[in-house]
Each structure stands twice: as C-alpha cells, then as structure tokens.
N, C-alpha and C positions, 0 to 999 in steps of 0.2 A: 204317573209316577210314584216308586216305592217310597217306603219310609213314612216319616211324621204325615206326610200330605195325603196318603193313602188311609193310613189310621182315622185321620180326621175327617176324610170323605165317607169313611164307612159308619162313622158313629153320628155325623151332622146331618140336619137339614138345613137349608137355606133359610132361616127366618130368625127375627129379633125376637129375643125372651122378653116376658113383661117387666115393666118398670120396677114393679114392687116384687122381689122374689120371693116374700112371705106368702103371697097369694096368687096362685095358678088359676087364671079364669078357664072355665070349661070351654072345651074347643066348639065352635059353631059350626054348622054344616058346611056353609061355603067360606069357611075361613081357615087358611093353613093353618096346621099345630106349631106350636113352639118347638125350637130343636131341643133335642133330648138326647142322651148318651144312654139311654135305658132306664132301669128301675132301681131304686136303691133296695139293696136287700135288707137292711135292718127297718127302714121306715116305709118303703113302698112307695115312696115319692120318685118323681122323674129326675135324673141327673143333669141338672141344669148349670153347675159351676164346678169350677176347677181350682183344687187345693193344692198350693206350692209345696208347702212343708211334708204333706203325707203323699204328694205326686199322686193324687188319682182325682175321679169325677166324684162329686157329692150333691146331695138332694139340699133344697132350702132348709130343711129341718136340720140335716147334719152341719149345715152353715152357720146356723144360729149357735151351735155349740163351738164353734172355730173362731170365736171373736178376735184371737191374736193371731189368727193365721192370714197370711195374704191369698185372697180368693180372686178369682176372674170370671164372669161368665163364659161359657162354654163357647159362644161363637168367637169371644174375643180371644180365646186361647186357640182356637181353630184357625182363626185368622192369622194370629201369630207364628203359627206351625208352617201355614202356607207361605208366608213371606219370609222364613227363615228358608223354608225347603226351595222358595224361588232364588233367593240370594247365592245358595250354596250351587244351584244348578248353573246360575248365571256365571259365578266365579268359576266353575269347572270349565265352561266352555268358553271363557275369556283365556283361562291359563292355555287350554287347547289350542285355541287360535294363535296365541302367541307362539306357543311351541310349533305348531304347524309352519307359521311364518318365518321363523327363524331356521327350521329346516329346510323350507323352501329356498331361503337366500343362501344357506351354505350349499344346497345341491347346486344351485345356480352359480355360485362361486368355483366349485369344484369343477363343474362341467366346464366354464371358461377356462380355468387353468389346465385342464386334460387338454382342450381344443388348441390352446396356445401352444403347450407343447409337443401336441401331435403336428401343429403346422411348423414348428420350430425344427422338429426331426425330419420332417418332410424336405423343408427346404434345405436342410444340412445334407440329406440325401442327393438332391436335385444338383447342389454346389459340389459334392463329391464326384458325382455322375459327369458334369462339365470338367472337373479337374481330371478325372481319368481318361476323358475322351482327349483332352488338350494332351496329357502325357503320352496315350498312345498313337498319339499323331507325331509328336516329338520323337520318340522312341523310333518310329517307322522312319523317320527322316533320317536320323542317327545311322540306323542300320543301312538305309540306303548308301549314306556317306562312307560307311565302313567298308562296305562291299565293292562300291566302285573304287575307292581307294586301293584296296588289296588286289584287285584284278585287273586295274588299269595301269597302275604305276609300276615303273621299274624299280630295281632295287635300290639304286641310289636315291630316287625321289621318294621310296617309303621310309629310308633311313632319314631323309630331311623332314619327312612330315611325321616323325614319330611324337614331337610335341603335341601337334594339333590332334593326333589321333588319341594320345591320352587325355586331352581336355574334353573330347567328345565324349570318351568313355565316363569319364567322372561325371559328367552333365547326365549321363543315362543312369549312372547309380544314383544321384540324387533325387530324379524324376520317381523312382521306385519308394521314395520315404512317404509314410502316411500322412496325410494332412488333416487335422482335427477330427480323428476318427472317432473319438469319444463324444463328440455331439451328434453321431448318428444313433446313440442310445437313447430309449425312452426313458426318462428321468421319473421312477416311481414316487419320490417326494412328493411330486405336485397333489398327491391327492390325499396326503396326509392332512388329517382334520381333527384336532384336540378336542373340539365339541362333538363330533361325529363320534370320536373313540369313545368320550366320556358317557354319551348316550347308550351307545351301544352295550357297553360294560353295565351301566345301569339296568339296561333292558334284561341283561343276562342274569342278572341277580333279582329282578323284582319277580321273575317267573321261577316257583318254585321246582317247577318240574325238570329245568335245564341243569341245575346243579348235580353232579356226578355222586353217585352213592358208593362212596369210596369208604375204606377202613385201613388200619395201620396194618400192614405186614409183619406179624411179630415174629416170622422166621428171619426177618433183616434186622431187628433192632440191636443196638449195640448193648453193651453191658451195663451202660449208666442209664438205661432206660426202662421204664415198666409201664404196662397198660393197667390204670386203674379200673374198679368196679363200674364207674359210670364212663369208661371208655374215652378216657384223658391220657394223654402221652404223660408222663411225668418223669423228671429227670432226678436220677437218685445221687446225691452227692457224696454220701458215704459209705452206702452198702451196694457195691454192684452186683448185679445179678450174675449167676453162675448158668447160663444158658449154655445148652448143646453148640458145639462147633460146626454149623452147617455152613456149605460153601457161600451161600447167599447172604451170611450174617456179617455186620460189620462188627469187629471186635476191639476196636478202640474208640472211634469218634462217637457221639451219641447221635446218631442218625438213623433213619427209618424211612422205608420206602412204603407206598401204597399198594393197594392188592390188586392193582389193575394198570394196564399201560395204555397209550393211546399210539395210534400211527396215521392217523388222518381226520379231518373234521375239526369242529370247534367245541370245546369242553371247558366247564367251569367248576370250581369249587371253593367253599369258604372255610375259613380256620379261625376258631376264637385263640386270639393271644394274648387277651386282657390280661391274664396272670403272671406272664412271662416277660422278663426283661432281657433274655438272650435265646434267640431263636433265628432258623433259617427254614424258608419256603420256596419252592420252586419245583424244577423236572430235572430228571437225570436219566441216562441210559443204562440200562441193565448191565453192561458192560463195565462200569465203573468198578473199580477195584474195592474190595471191602476189609483186606487185612492191613494192619500195621498203621502208624500214626503219620505217615507221609502224604503230600499232598494229593496223590492220585486217589485217596479214599477220604480227603478233606472236601466236604462241598464247596463249591466256588473256587477251587484253587487247581482245577484240572478241567480239559475240554469236554469233559463227559457230563457236567453238571451247571445248572443256571439257577441261581437263589437271591432271592430278596432277604436280607438278613438286618437282625436288631442286636447290637450289643449295649446296655444301658440306654443312653439317651442318641447313640449313634446309630444310624441307618444305611445300608450300601446295597448295591445290586454287585453281584461277583461273578466271573466267570473267566476261567483259565488263569487265576492269578491276577486278574484286573479288576479293581475295584471301582466303582463308580458312587460318589457320596449322594445320598438323597436328604435334600434338607426337609424337614417336616415340622410344622409348629406344634403338633401333639402327636403322642403316641395313639395308633389306631388300636381299637379294640378288637375289630375283625379284619383279617385280609382275604380278599377273594382274588381269586388267580384264572385268568382268562387264557386259554391256549387255543391259538388258531394254528393247528399243526400245518396245514396246506400253504399258508400264509408265511408261515415261521414267525408267528408274533405271538409274544408273552407278555402279558398286562398284569400288573400288581396293581390292585384297585380296594379303596377303604368303603364298602358298601353302606357304611352309617353316614358317614360325610360326603360321600357320592363324588370322590376324589380318586384321581389316577396316580398313584405313588412313583410308578415307573413303567416305562414300555421299553422292550429289548425286541429288536429285529434280528433274526438268524434264519438258517438253513438246517432243519431238523432230517438228518440223514439215516435216523433208526428209531423205532419205537421210544417213548419217554414215558418214564412213571413218575406221578408226583412224589415229592421227596420231602422230608421234614428232618429237623434238629433241633434239639432242646437241651439249653445248658443253664435254665433256670425255671423252676416251679412247673407249668404244665400248660400244654395247649391242647385243644380238642378240634375236631373236625365238626363241622356244621351240617346236620344232614336236612 
C-alpha cells in the first residue's frame, strides 16, 4: 500500500528499541539490530525517535535537547501510521461497498420497473389485438347483413328497413374508434432515477478530461459584455463596447455563445458564477435571433434557447417564455451543465454540493451551442 505505510516499511525493521534511549547496546552476532531510520547527520547516532513539533526523525542525542517536544519511539510512530493507513483503507472499502450495494439495489429496482412496464405494454398489445379481432368479426357480420339487405330486399322492404340499416351503420362506425391506444406505448419515465442521475452527473465532473474545453466566442458578445485578461466575462453597466456589427453578434442583450457546438453524444462544462447575482446558462441554436430587444433574441424567451438563470435570490429554468421556478437553499458558486444530445437531456448541477439543480427533457433538432448571459459582475468558464 502506498503512502505512510510504505514510508514506514522502507525505514523500519520489526524490532523493539532498547528501554534506555540514551544507551544503545552494541549488536550481538546472533541478535537482531534495533529498528533505525538511518543516521543522524549532526551526531552520527541512529534515528530511533520521532519528534512531532519538528516532524522528523531524531537520534537519542537530539532527543536530549528536545525536552519540551513531544517524542515517541520510531516503532510506535510507524505502528500509528500503519494503523491510520489501515483505518483509511477500511473506510474506503466500506464506503465503496455501500455505494456498490446502493447501485445494485437501484439497478434491480429499475430493471423490475422496466420489466413491469414491458409486461404492461405487452398486455395492452394483446388486449388491443383481441379487441380488433372482435371488431373485424363484427364488421364482417355487419357487411354481410348490409350486402344481403341490399341485394335480397325489394324496394318497399328496403325503405321499411332504413332505420335498421342506419343503426347497423352507426354500430360499424363506433367499432373503428381507438380503445386505450395510449396504453400501447412504453413509458420512458419508468427508468428515471434521481439517484442515478446524481451519480452520473457527479462522475462527469469528477473526471477532468470529460469537461469540454470551451471559450467565449467574442464575435457574438453583446455591447454590454467584455472579456477580462483572466478570461472572465464581465458585465459593463455604464460603458458599452463599440464592437463591430457582425451578423452573429447580439446587439442588445448581454448574451454570448461558446466557440463550439454539439450535435450528438454527451458533453459537460462548468462555469464559475460566485461573483455574479444575475446570469443565464444553457444552450441555444445558432439560428437564434441576434438583433434587437425582442424575445426572439432574449435567452429563455423563444423556442431556440434553454437556460438556467439567476436574478438576485430567484432561480428558474426558462424556455420559450415558460419559466419554472427552482427553489434553492443557497446560491451555487459553480454550475455544471451536462448535455446528452441524443437522449435530449439537459442537467444543471452544483458540482460542489453534488446536487442536481434542474433537469429538462426535450428533443434537439439542430446542433446547440453553450450560451451565457451576465447582468452583474463576472462569470468564468472552468477549464
């Protein structure tokens, strides 16, 4: 095992040191030598003690000058390190076993939910099949009745049978109405697991190689935004920038797109929002409007953008002018965004508290860009 235990093993021999630290008896030919940690550079004596204030090994002569220092024999210190390392190892194993057990139980629960939903859908299919078999049989009987009526009855009898013919026709029309067709669909919500989503999001941000290497696309920033020397996106309250008017630039709202888009797979990025009391984070289509102050260029107020936002102490998720309030106990210092493009899932996550802030399900029809807005102080991408 690495760490303190290895260090102790490299420096210690398994032997008790003499009772009198001031006197070290010479080694006998048939007797094991006392445990040592090398030789003292100052006195030449063997390092048989550990000094806590100086955090180093000392010889008996050094110890005689450390009267006010807490010292212990080298073997005792090594035994303490071994015990500490052993306890740490047992704690790690205990927690990993607990996580494994929880994951196994959740897996079993989800598999049972899927199996039950599959059986329900299959039963619905069988029920519908029986229904349509009966409907086909009834339609065949009605058809035979109508054919016989039209071919065998004379005109007078046919006129007198008009009411009966109309009733049979109405009966045929009712047979064609769908019966509980919604039950034939597999319900994807049966596989939703808050715990699994939380573990998955945590795993995404625990691995530094997973987060995307993003940058702010300064060709899209509004005139109220500027990039600082330390790569932070700053809100300019009083002195708007006189940027050139590129087609891709927002010319009113303090919005900014990232420098890359995603059109498949799973992606994650983190943003430092500790200094800002007003911001928006999410994704948007490149086709989102850039000019003017209308809702078509305002993040969260059109069908082309999905954002998590903060204004003072209020948090919400917004899309197409529909706002879902998000109740939080504290303001996150960082926000991680996880995008599963293929499954249409967008997760906003607090990587410090390991809490999912909000999850949204949709279907993305075009590539999406990470998008940002700042109306107070600064935000920054965390690489």
